[in-house]
C-alpha atoms as one frame of an Amber mdcrd trajectory, in Angstrom:
protein
 100.105 126.441 -10.093 100.264 126.923 -13.864  96.445 126.949 -14.076  96.268
 129.563 -11.317  98.823 131.772 -13.090  96.971 131.351 -16.413  93.667 132.325
 -14.788  95.308 135.442 -13.316  96.421 136.505 -16.796  92.904 135.991 -18.158
  91.151 138.354 -15.741  89.099 141.220 -17.148  90.749 144.547 -18.095  88.903
 146.312 -15.269  90.340 143.896 -12.698  93.826 144.172 -14.226  93.614 147.946
 -14.008  92.388 147.780 -10.418  95.197 145.410  -9.361  97.852 147.581 -11.033
  96.511 150.866  -9.634  96.114 149.501  -6.099  99.581 147.936  -6.243 101.139
 151.231  -7.286  99.252 153.119  -4.590 100.290 150.682  -1.840 103.924 150.847
  -2.978 103.752 154.647  -2.838 102.231 154.517   0.633 104.973 152.200   1.906
 107.575 154.455   0.252 106.314 157.345   2.359 107.086 155.324   5.491 110.548
 154.240   4.267 111.296 157.872   3.371 110.201 159.001   6.828 112.607 156.489
   8.349 115.477 157.791   6.203 114.697 161.462   6.833 113.553 161.598  10.452
 115.225 158.614  12.110 118.469 158.341  10.098 118.763 162.091   9.489 119.468
 162.002   5.741 118.801 165.360   3.998 115.692 165.488   1.800 117.667 166.600
  -1.263 120.070 163.671  -0.810 117.161 161.210  -0.915 115.535 163.113  -3.822
 118.731 162.894  -5.895 119.284 159.165  -5.266 115.614 158.395  -5.824 115.279
 160.330  -9.097 118.574 159.248 -10.673 118.345 155.495 -10.074 114.550 155.245
 -10.507 114.939 157.023 -13.860 117.522 154.444 -14.974 115.284 151.532 -13.915
 112.202 152.985 -15.658 114.063 153.689 -18.901 115.660 150.215 -18.944 112.249
 148.602 -18.419 110.677 150.824 -21.084 113.404 149.947 -23.618 113.292 146.197
 -22.879 109.505 146.026 -23.216 108.847 148.332 -26.200 112.221 148.534 -28.042
 110.965 151.478 -30.107 110.598 155.263 -29.963 113.019 155.384 -27.048 114.241
 158.901 -27.945 110.898 160.078 -29.365 110.429 163.009 -26.908 113.788 164.469
 -28.061 113.128 164.695 -31.819 111.158 167.924 -31.898 111.930 171.411 -30.540
 108.507 171.797 -28.958 108.670 168.487 -27.098 112.275 169.155 -26.037 111.154
 172.370 -24.306 108.295 170.501 -22.625 110.671 167.728 -21.529 113.219 170.169
 -20.074 110.520 171.940 -18.053 109.113 168.594 -16.923 112.553 167.286 -15.910
 114.085 170.317 -14.210 111.015 172.054 -12.773 107.901 169.876 -12.530 109.140
 166.461 -11.434 111.995 167.866  -9.332 109.597 170.153  -7.458 107.100 167.334
  -6.835 109.791 165.014  -5.468 111.376 167.663  -3.243 108.037 168.985  -1.915
 106.832 165.495  -0.981 109.992 164.357   0.792 110.352 167.704   2.580 106.749
 167.386   3.771 107.514 163.888   5.078 110.611 165.270   6.809 108.727 168.093
   8.585 105.439 166.216   9.209 105.214 162.447   8.711 104.374 160.065   5.873
 100.716 159.745   6.912 100.005 163.487   6.889 102.102 164.139   3.769 100.178
 161.589   1.685  96.872 163.061   2.873  98.009 166.528   1.795  98.990 165.019
  -1.582  95.360 163.914  -1.916  94.323 167.578  -1.972  95.624 167.811  -5.563
  92.192 167.151  -7.228  90.674 169.916  -5.077  93.512 172.271  -6.023  92.971
 171.359  -9.694  89.303 172.417  -9.456  90.351 175.768  -7.968  92.987 176.256
 -10.679  90.607 175.418 -13.535  87.986 177.770 -12.079  90.492 180.628 -11.822
  91.806 179.999 -15.331  88.336 179.997 -16.885  87.061 182.825 -14.638  84.077
 180.824 -13.439  82.765 179.873 -10.010  83.028 176.162  -9.119  79.789 174.192
  -9.043  78.003 173.970  -5.714  79.083 170.383  -4.966  82.669 171.244  -5.981
  82.605 174.256  -3.651  81.407 172.099  -0.745  84.170 169.593  -1.462  86.777
 172.373  -1.494  85.520 173.756   1.824  85.494 170.293   3.403  89.036 169.576
   2.197  90.397 172.919   3.434  88.728 172.443   6.827  90.117 168.901   6.983
  93.632 170.156   6.293  93.164 172.824   8.978  92.003 170.250  11.526  95.037
 168.074  10.772  97.419 171.038  11.007  96.018 172.244  14.346  95.063 168.903
  15.945  91.552 170.334  16.286  92.729 173.345  18.330  92.552 176.437  16.116
  94.800 178.417  18.473  97.815 176.144  18.042  99.711 174.284  15.327 100.508
 170.576  15.682 102.665 170.782  12.546 105.750 172.973  12.233 105.588 176.082
  10.062 107.913 174.383   7.563 105.528 171.419   7.487 102.581 173.746   6.751
 104.508 175.399   3.908 105.418 172.075   2.299 101.909 170.766   2.945 100.507
 173.695   0.952 103.101 173.124  -1.760 102.052 169.485  -2.249  98.620 170.020
  -3.884 100.031 172.925  -5.931 102.840 170.668  -7.139 100.188 168.030  -7.893
  98.324 170.487 -10.136 101.544 171.387 -11.977 102.383 167.682 -12.382  98.894
 167.060 -13.802  98.735 170.043 -16.159 102.288 170.744 -17.383 103.201 167.317
 -18.892  99.742 166.818 -20.419 101.040 167.242 -23.986 103.895 164.793 -23.364
 101.699 162.136 -21.739  99.216 162.270 -24.625 101.823 161.899 -27.350 104.410
 159.587 -25.772 104.551 156.625 -23.414 104.154 157.839 -19.800 106.846 155.386
 -18.662 109.304 156.835 -21.204 108.520 160.457 -20.323 108.654 159.834 -16.567
 111.884 157.845 -16.873 113.626 160.621 -18.806 112.286 163.245 -16.397 113.525
 161.394 -13.316 116.927 160.602 -14.842 117.632 164.140 -16.089 116.423 165.776
 -12.893 118.521 163.414 -10.787 121.561 163.894 -13.042 121.312 167.693 -12.712
 121.331 167.374  -8.902 124.301 164.955  -8.761 127.125 167.555  -8.910 125.261
 169.853  -6.495 124.203 167.339  -3.820 127.083 164.862  -4.361 125.184 161.901
  -2.850 128.328 159.763  -2.851 129.352 161.808   0.195 127.311 160.298   3.042
 126.571 162.739   5.894 129.035 161.865   8.691 126.438 161.225  11.406 124.484
 158.697   9.300 125.221 155.012   9.853 124.628 153.196   6.558 123.631 149.856
   8.051 121.856 147.060   6.155 118.353 148.228   7.135 119.076 151.784   5.950
 120.343 150.465   2.604 117.202 148.290   2.348 115.015 151.380   2.841 116.961
 153.278   0.170 116.654 150.391  -2.296 112.918 150.079  -1.592 112.401 153.842
  -2.028 114.171 153.816  -5.401 113.099 150.482  -6.884 109.643 149.702  -5.508
 108.436 153.040  -4.132 109.366 155.027  -7.232 110.179 152.984 -10.369 107.779
 150.038  -9.954 105.079 152.192  -8.322 105.136 154.623 -11.260 105.198 151.753
 -13.726 102.249 149.834 -12.272 100.092 152.923 -11.799 100.781 154.237 -15.307
 100.149 150.747 -16.715  96.736 150.700 -15.011  95.649 153.623 -17.225  95.773
 151.222 -20.189  92.839 149.286 -18.684  90.867 151.807 -16.610  89.994 155.491
 -16.830  92.002 158.100 -14.885  88.975 158.872 -12.686  88.771 155.250 -11.571
  92.530 155.108 -11.061  92.244 158.228  -8.877  89.772 156.383  -6.638  92.156
 153.449  -6.207  94.951 155.949  -5.523  93.232 156.785  -2.222  94.682 153.487
  -0.982  98.034 155.331  -0.764  97.260 157.577   2.247  95.383 154.754   3.957
  98.374 152.407   3.682 100.767 155.182   4.751  98.634 155.964   7.820  98.381
 152.297   8.818 102.102 151.626   8.429 103.124 154.887  10.137 101.037 154.063
  13.192 102.149 150.423  13.240 105.858 150.606  12.369 106.902 154.135  13.343
 104.451 154.505  16.249 103.151 157.809  14.865 100.347 159.258  16.983  97.252
 159.396  14.754  94.374 160.473  16.953  90.759 161.531  16.421  91.471 165.048
  14.987  93.892 163.620  12.398  91.381 160.895  11.531  88.545 163.423  11.097
  90.768 165.675   8.990  91.700 162.730   6.773  88.039 161.813   6.248  87.191
 165.457   5.427  89.865 165.429   2.723  89.532 161.937   1.229  85.720 161.778
   1.089  85.398 164.867  -1.176  88.133 163.504  -3.452  86.345 160.155  -3.661
  83.009 161.904  -4.284  84.409 164.083  -7.069  85.980 161.060  -8.774  82.682
 159.142  -8.641  80.688 162.164  -9.867  83.019 162.641 -12.823  82.789 158.961
 -13.719  78.969 158.939 -13.462  78.808 162.013 -15.739  80.944 160.199 -18.325
  78.662 157.152 -18.177  75.550 159.334 -18.612  77.162 161.088 -21.579  77.871
 157.735 -23.247  74.298 156.567 -22.633  72.888 159.743 -24.216  75.070 159.188
 -27.279  73.799 155.609 -27.648  70.194 156.703 -27.223
């Protein structure tokens, strides 16, 4: 047993990064299913779950960060510029991302919500093109068209005259990739200069703390029966689906590039789809499957293209 454990610690950085990224993605995917159970089956309000999730996951992440590093714990709060960035990240960016995702799960299901989350790289291409006033490259344009058509197929169940998702679900589905762009762009300065685990922990804790007096999560909605299985789902959502998932995925970036991590992140919607169909008996038929493929394949392609360009650039430098 000791030899096996020692061999696991001696694996290559690429394999470590892959294991961490895939673990985080699977935990996120499962969290989508546990959130769907809490929101749709138990009837807990999305903001109630958001508040509990952010507050306690922030505490867990900060405790882990302090125990492991024991230094620069308050680093993001020592400069006026970073304080402004942190306040925006805490009270706008991370709060919006959490609320948009759980609201999408509430009005759609975990499988569809995680697929819409995967549109974030496509939305980032559109945003960067608009900001630089340039037309996306041809392959990027094809990927954008494929992703938009895929989202349309999922939203209409293949019938363009009807909607298989509620109007609220469509709104939150559109919000998800936009929130993903904001989450990618806005904290860029913070993530480059400070530990991602420290920044994310502070953001979750402050955002959750700000919601506490408004949502008052200690008041359980009267119709909700807080049985053992419901408490288990809440604990999983906070501890594994948020704190540990963030930690493992951010830790993977120490060993692999973000583009590679983004490829492994596609495990998240796949695991959410599988578990939703298996555990919650969600109907996931041919139109939803085709829409998912039309969204995930362009994201995978763009990630691989970006990585191949980086490799070619390195080879040119060496030559």
